[in-house]
C-alpha positions in Angstrom: -22.7 -39.8 -17.3 -23.6 -37.7 -20.4 -19.9 -37.4 -21.5 -19.3 -41.2 -21.5 -22.4 -41.9 -23.5 -22.3 -39.0 -26.0 -19.2 -36.7 -25.9 -16.3 -36.8 -28.3 -14.2 -34.4 -26.1 -14.2 -33.2 -22.5 -12.4 -30.1 -21.2 -11.6 -30.8 -17.6 -9.7 -28.9 -14.9 -8.7 -30.4 -11.5 -6.8 -29.2 -8.5 -4.1 -31.8 -8.6 -2.5 -34.3 -11.0 -3.9 -37.2 -8.9 -7.5 -35.8 -9.1 -7.1 -35.4 -12.9 -5.8 -38.9 -13.3 -8.6 -40.3 -11.2 -11.2 -38.5 -13.3 -9.6 -39.6 -16.6 -9.6 -43.3 -15.5 -13.2 -43.1 -14.2 -14.5 -41.6 -17.5 -12.5 -43.9 -19.7 -13.9 -46.9 -17.7 -17.5 -45.7 -18.1 -17.2 -45.6 -21.9 -17.4 -49.4 -22.1 -20.8 -49.3 -20.2 -22.1 -47.4 -23.3 -20.4 -49.7 -25.8 -17.8 -47.2 -26.7 -14.0 -47.6 -27.0 -11.8 -45.7 -24.6 -10.3 -44.0 -27.6 -13.7 -42.6 -28.6 -13.4 -39.8 -26.1 -10.6 -37.3 -25.7 -10.0 -35.5 -22.4 -8.2 -32.2 -22.6 -6.6 -31.0 -19.4 -7.5 -27.5 -18.2 -4.9 -25.0 -17.4 -5.2 -21.6 -15.6 -2.8 -18.8 -16.3 -2.4 -16.0 -13.9 -0.4 -13.0 -15.1 0.9 -9.8 -13.5 3.6 -7.2 -14.1 5.8 -9.0 -11.6 5.7 -12.4 -9.9 4.3 -10.7 -6.8 1.5 -9.2 -8.8 0.7 -12.6 -10.4 0.6 -14.2 -6.9 -1.8 -11.5 -5.7 -4.0 -12.0 -8.7 -4.1 -15.7 -8.1 -5.2 -15.3 -4.5 -7.6 -12.5 -5.3 -8.9 -12.8 -8.9 -11.1 -9.7 -8.7 -7.9 -7.6 -8.2 -6.8 -8.6 -11.8 -9.7 -6.7 -13.4 -13.1 -5.3 -13.0 -15.4 -7.7 -11.0 -17.9 -7.6 -13.9 -15.3 -8.9 -16.3 -14.3 -11.7 -13.8 -17.9 -12.7 -13.5 -18.3 -12.8 -17.3 -15.2 -14.8 -17.8 -16.1 -17.3 -15.2 -19.6 -17.8 -16.6 -21.4 -16.4 -13.6 -25.0 -15.8 -14.1 -25.5 -18.4 -16.9 -28.3 -20.9 -16.5 -27.1 -24.3 -17.7 -30.8 -25.3 -18.5 -31.0 -22.4 -21.0 -28.7 -24.2 -23.5 -29.9 -26.8 -26.0 -28.0 -30.0 -26.1 
């Protein structure tokens, strides 16, 4: 795992607390395989915010993200169309 061997920080988002805790424990355990202390890597939990003029609007935006803005903007914000191989490490 690249993060366990090289990263100082990971931004991570999971669907549940349990999934996030499992990921955290797994990554921290892998650090020792690369001779690193578990404290050498910080893991930042991700958070998604959904807004609307009312709670009903926010719930609609959550279930249908493209209703919250222009589809092109949603694609840009989600990183759609980016090729991971085009970035230098």
